C-alpha positions in Angstrom: -258.2 -163.0 9.0 -257.4 -164.3 12.5 -254.5 -166.8 12.8 -255.4 -170.5 13.1 -254.6 -172.3 16.3 -251.4 -173.6 14.8 -250.6 -170.2 13.4 -250.9 -168.7 16.9 -248.7 -171.4 18.4 -246.0 -171.1 15.7 -246.1 -167.3 16.0 -244.7 -167.9 19.5 -243.4 -165.0 21.5 -244.7 -162.5 18.9 -248.2 -163.1 20.3 -247.0 -163.8 23.9 -248.1 -167.4 23.7 -244.8 -169.1 24.4 -241.2 -168.3 24.7 -239.0 -168.9 21.6 -236.2 -171.5 22.1 -233.6 -168.7 22.1 -235.4 -166.7 24.7 -236.1 -169.8 26.9 -232.5 -171.0 26.6 -231.1 -167.6 27.6 -232.9 -167.6 31.0 -230.2 -168.1 33.6 -232.7 -169.5 36.1 -235.3 -171.4 34.1 -237.2 -172.6 37.2 -237.5 -169.2 38.8 -238.3 -169.3 42.5 -239.1 -173.0 42.5 -235.6 -174.2 43.0 -233.5 -176.4 40.6 -231.9 -179.8 40.5 -229.0 -178.4 42.5 -231.4 -176.8 45.0 -234.3 -179.2 45.1 -237.3 -177.9 47.0 -238.3 -181.4 48.2 -237.2 -184.9 47.5 -240.4 -185.4 45.5 -239.8 -182.3 43.2 -238.6 -183.0 39.7 -237.5 -180.3 37.1 -238.3 -180.4 33.4 -236.6 -178.2 30.8 -236.5 -178.8 27.0 -233.0 -177.3 26.9 -231.5 -179.8 29.2 -231.1 -177.9 32.5 -233.5 -180.0 34.5 -233.8 -183.7 35.5 -235.7 -184.4 32.3 -236.3 -182.7 28.9 -239.9 -184.1 28.5 -242.9 -184.1 30.7 -243.8 -187.8 30.2 -240.3 -188.9 31.1 -240.6 -187.0 34.4 -244.0 -188.6 35.1 -242.6 -192.0 34.4 -239.9 -191.5 37.0 -242.5 -191.1 39.8 -244.2 -193.8 41.8 -247.1 -193.3 44.2 -248.4 -189.9 45.2 -247.3 -186.4 46.2 -244.9 -185.5 43.4 -244.3 -182.0 42.0 -243.1 -181.3 38.4 -241.7 -177.8 37.8 -241.8 -177.1 34.0 -239.4 -174.5 32.6 -240.6 -172.1 29.9 -240.7 -173.7 26.5 -242.9 -175.8 24.2 -243.2 -179.5 25.0 -244.5 -181.3 21.8 -245.6 -184.6 23.2 -248.5 -186.5 24.6 -248.6 -187.0 28.4 -250.6 -189.4 30.6 -250.8 -189.5 34.4 -252.4 -192.8 35.5 -254.7 -193.2 38.5 -251.8 -194.4 40.8 -249.9 -191.1 40.7 -252.2 -189.2 43.1 -251.9 -185.6 44.3 -249.4 -184.7 41.6 -248.8 -181.0 41.0 -247.4 -179.4 37.8 -246.1 -175.8 38.1 -245.3 -173.7 35.1 -242.2 -171.8 36.1 -242.9 -168.8 33.8 -245.0 -165.9 34.9 -247.8 -166.7 32.5 -249.5 -169.8 31.1 -248.2 -168.8 27.7 -244.7 -169.5 28.8 -245.2 -173.3 29.2 -247.0 -175.1 26.4 -247.8 -178.8 26.2 -249.0 -179.5 22.7 -249.6 -182.3 20.2 -251.7 -182.8 17.0 -253.7 -186.0 17.2 -257.4 -186.3 16.3 -260.1 -188.9 16.8 -259.6 -189.9 13.2 -255.8 -190.2 13.4 -254.9 -193.8 12.5 -253.4 -196.1 15.1 -250.2 -198.0 14.2 -252.0 -201.3 14.8 -255.2 -200.4 13.0 -258.3 -198.4 13.6 -258.3 -194.8 14.8 -257.5 -193.1 18.1 -261.0 -192.0 18.9 -261.9 -188.9 20.9 -260.2 -189.9 24.2 -257.1 -191.2 22.4 -256.6 -187.8 20.7 -255.9 -186.0 24.0 -252.6 -184.2 24.3 -252.7 -184.8 28.1 -254.8 -187.5 29.9 -255.0 -186.9 33.6 -256.6 -189.8 35.5 -255.2 -189.4 39.0 -257.1 -187.9 41.9 -255.7 -184.7 43.4 -254.0 -183.4 40.3 -253.2 -179.7 40.2 -251.8 -177.5 37.5 -250.6 -173.8 37.7 -249.9 -171.5 34.7 -249.6 -174.1 31.9 -251.1 -174.2 28.4 -252.5 -177.4 27.2 -253.1 -177.4 23.4 -254.1 -179.6 20.5 -253.1 -177.9 17.2 -254.6 -180.5 14.8 -256.4 -178.7 12.0 -259.3 -179.8 9.8 -257.9 -178.0 6.9 -254.8 -180.2 6.9 -256.8 -183.4 6.8 -259.9 -182.9 4.5 -260.6 -186.6 4.3 -260.7 -187.2 8.1 -264.2 -187.3 9.6 -263.2 -187.8 13.2 -262.2 -184.2 13.8 -262.4 -184.2 17.6 -259.0 -183.1 18.9 -258.8 -183.0 22.7 -256.2 -180.8 24.5 -256.7 -182.4 27.9 -258.9 -185.1 29.3 -259.3 -184.8 33.1 -260.8 -187.8 34.9 -259.6 -187.5 38.5 -261.5 -186.3 41.5 -260.2 -183.1 43.2 -258.5 -181.8 40.0 -257.5 -178.2 40.1 -256.4 -175.8 37.3 -255.3 -172.3 38.1 -254.4 -169.7 35.5 -254.2 -172.3 32.8 -255.0 -172.2 29.1 -256.8 -174.8 27.0 -256.4 -174.4 23.3 -258.0 -176.3 20.4 -260.9 -176.4 18.0 -263.3 -179.3 18.6 -263.6 -180.9 22.0 -260.8 -178.9 23.6 -261.4 -179.6 27.3 -262.8 -183.0 28.3 -263.9 -182.7 31.9 -264.8 -186.3 32.6 -264.5 -189.1 35.2 -262.9 -192.5 35.3 -266.3 -194.3 35.4 -270.0 -193.7 35.1 -270.5 -194.1 38.8 -267.5 -191.9 39.7 -268.6 -188.2 40.2 -265.2 -186.5 39.7 -265.0 -183.0 41.1 -262.9 -180.4 39.2 -262.2 -176.8 39.8 -260.9 -174.3 37.2 -260.0 -170.8 38.3 -258.9 -167.8 36.2 -258.5 -170.1 33.2 -258.9 -169.5 29.4 -260.6 -172.1 27.2 -261.1 -171.7 23.4 -262.5 -173.8 20.5 -265.5 -174.2 18.3 -267.5 -177.4 18.6 -268.4 -178.7 22.1 -265.1 -177.3 23.4 -266.0 -177.8 27.1 -267.6 -181.2 27.5 -267.9 -184.3 29.7 -269.6 -185.7 32.7 -267.5 -184.3 35.6 -268.8 -182.1 38.3 -266.8 -179.1 37.1 -266.8 -175.5 38.5 -265.4 -172.8 36.3 -264.8 -169.6 38.4 -263.6 -166.4 36.8 -262.8 -168.2 33.6 -262.8 -166.9 30.0 -264.3 -168.9 27.0 -263.3 -167.8 23.5 -265.3 -168.9 20.4 -263.2 -169.3 17.3 -264.2 -168.1 13.8 -265.1 -170.7 11.1 -264.1 -170.0 7.6 -265.2 -173.5 6.5 -268.9 -172.9 7.3 -271.3 -170.7 5.4 -274.0 -170.4 8.0 -274.7 -170.6 11.8 -274.2 -172.3 14.1 -270.4 -172.3 14.0 -270.2 -174.3 17.3 -271.2 -174.8 20.9 -269.4 -173.7 24.0 -270.6 -176.4 26.4 -271.7 -180.0 25.9 -272.2 -181.6 29.4 -273.0 -185.4 29.7 -273.8 -185.5 33.4 -274.9 -188.9 34.7 -278.6 -189.0 35.8 -277.5 -190.0 39.3 -275.2 -187.0 39.7 -276.9 -184.0 41.1 -274.2 -181.6 40.0 -272.8 -181.1 36.5 -271.1 -177.9 35.1 -271.2 -174.6 36.9 -269.9 -171.4 35.4 -269.5 -168.5 37.8 -268.4 -164.9 36.9 -267.2 -166.1 33.4 -266.9 -164.2 30.2 -267.7 -165.6 26.7 -266.1 -163.8 23.8 -265.0 -164.4 20.3 -264.3 -162.7 16.9 -267.3 -164.3 15.3 -270.5 -162.9 13.7 -273.3 -162.1 16.0 -275.5 -165.0 17.1 -273.3 -167.7 15.4 -272.6 -169.8 18.5 -274.9 -171.7 20.8 -274.2 -171.5 24.5 -274.7 -175.3 24.9 -276.2 -178.5 23.7 -276.7 -181.7 25.8 -274.5 -184.7 25.1 -276.1 -188.1 25.8 -273.4 -190.6 24.8 -274.1 -194.1 23.6 -272.2 -195.3 26.7 -274.7 -193.7 29.0 -278.1 -193.3 27.3 -279.7 -192.3 30.6 -277.5 -189.2 31.1 -279.2 -186.0 32.0 -276.8 -183.2 31.2 -276.5 -180.3 33.7 -275.2 -176.8 33.1 -275.7 -173.6 35.2 -274.2 -170.4 33.9 -274.5 -167.5 36.3 -273.2 -164.0 36.8 -271.5 -164.3 33.4 -271.0 -161.9 30.5 -272.2 -163.5 27.2 -270.9 -161.7 24.1 -272.8 -161.0 20.9 -271.5 -164.2 19.3 -274.0 -166.2 21.5 -277.4 -166.7 19.9 -279.7 -164.8 22.3 -282.9 -166.0 20.6 -282.0 -169.7 20.8 -278.9 -170.2 23.0 -279.5 -174.0 23.3 -280.0 -176.7 20.7 -280.2 -180.5 20.5 -277.3 -182.8 19.8 -279.9 -185.5 19.2 -283.6 -185.0 18.8 -284.1 -188.1 21.0 -282.7 -186.0 23.9 -284.1 -182.5 23.6 -282.3 -179.8 25.5 -285.6 -178.7 27.2 -285.6 -182.0 29.2 -282.1 -181.5 30.5 -280.8 -179.5 33.5 -279.9 -176.2 31.9 -280.2 -173.0 33.8 -279.0 -169.3 34.0 -278.9 -166.6 36.6 -278.1 -162.9 36.4 -276.1 -163.1 33.2 -275.3 -160.0 31.2 -274.2 -158.9 27.8 -275.7 -159.1 24.3 -275.9 -162.9 24.3 -277.8 -162.9 27.6 -280.8 -160.8 26.3 -284.1 -162.5 27.0 -285.9 -162.4 23.7 -287.8 -165.7 23.8 -288.3 -166.5 27.5 -289.3 -170.1 26.7 -285.8 -170.7 25.3 -284.0 -169.8 28.6 -284.5 -171.5 31.9 -283.7 -169.0 34.7 -283.2 -169.7 38.3 -285.0 -167.8 41.1 -282.9 -166.2 43.8 -283.8 -169.1 46.1 -282.8 -171.7 43.5 -279.6 -169.9 42.8 -278.5 -170.4 46.4 -278.0 -174.1 45.6 -276.0 -173.4 42.5 -272.7 -172.3 44.0 -269.1 -173.6 44.1 -269.7 -174.7 47.7 -272.8 -176.7 46.9 -271.3 -178.3 43.8 -268.0 -179.3 45.4 -269.3 -180.4 48.8 -266.7 -180.7 51.5 -263.8 -180.0 49.2 -262.6 -176.4 49.2 -259.9 -175.9 46.6 -260.0 -172.1 46.8 -259.0 -171.9 50.4 -255.9 -169.7 49.7 -256.4 -168.4 46.1 -260.0 -167.6 45.6 -260.8 -164.0 44.6 -263.0 -162.1 46.9 -266.7 -162.0 46.0 
């Protein structure tokens, strides 16, 4: 049986997810080529190391030490068990994982929507996030964001959403990052209904089960991998849904997946590709998702890849489309169940058209 999310995290270096404390502590240069407190790259560069060789041992402490924009945090390999928030005033902040892989630097916590708050009530979905990133211009390189809250540990809790990261800022970039959780792993959102936040995810890995990529942002996922988790607590399909966009009606651009790959160790046909989320806070939302040039594994239900979250908002009335997808989950068995773009239509469903005058891939984009 595959390890649970917490099992994978606790297994640590055995599965290559994160360095063990002994291994991380043994590194003579924990910040690699990114300098150190004694050889600071810029006056606005701070160094974080859980073993005490940086300016701070925790990420939030380093964030709290910054004011205004343009700061860089270099994170040494290790596991940072904490919640972290970057408010809207700390613009153009960059986090760099100093290991060679996102598995080396893990930011993780275990809150859920149903977790009680000290002053009463529960945290809710947004409050469950391990990292909440509100500032415009946020960038992360080679970092794992995780929420290892498990349903099995809390059988009486009904609020099982457990967000790894909630991203709300415009011009947010994640390169070679990992997002690990079960329900509602990656919340790609904006700070307000009228704010059309643009986000770019390149060469990232996202995994979960229920609606594990969701929100109202204009989000481009280029060369990313999406992994569906097995469910031993359910006896029948569907086990979950990969995407649940909640795009505002006024926003012409929602989620775009380009050259992705959807995999998972699950029975054939046990996952839906997407379902539309029309939240109570925006009942006029018209969710948008385009998946193109992407390999869909056998876990995706090829007969009925989409379903409703609410019958009041059928998926057929939303902005769902596909183009040139391949793999067992992309087989066209019931044409009416898959809206496909023409070649002419596909020309307006690209990273360039979705992100407008913002070009986050200027130096790092893989050749087409």
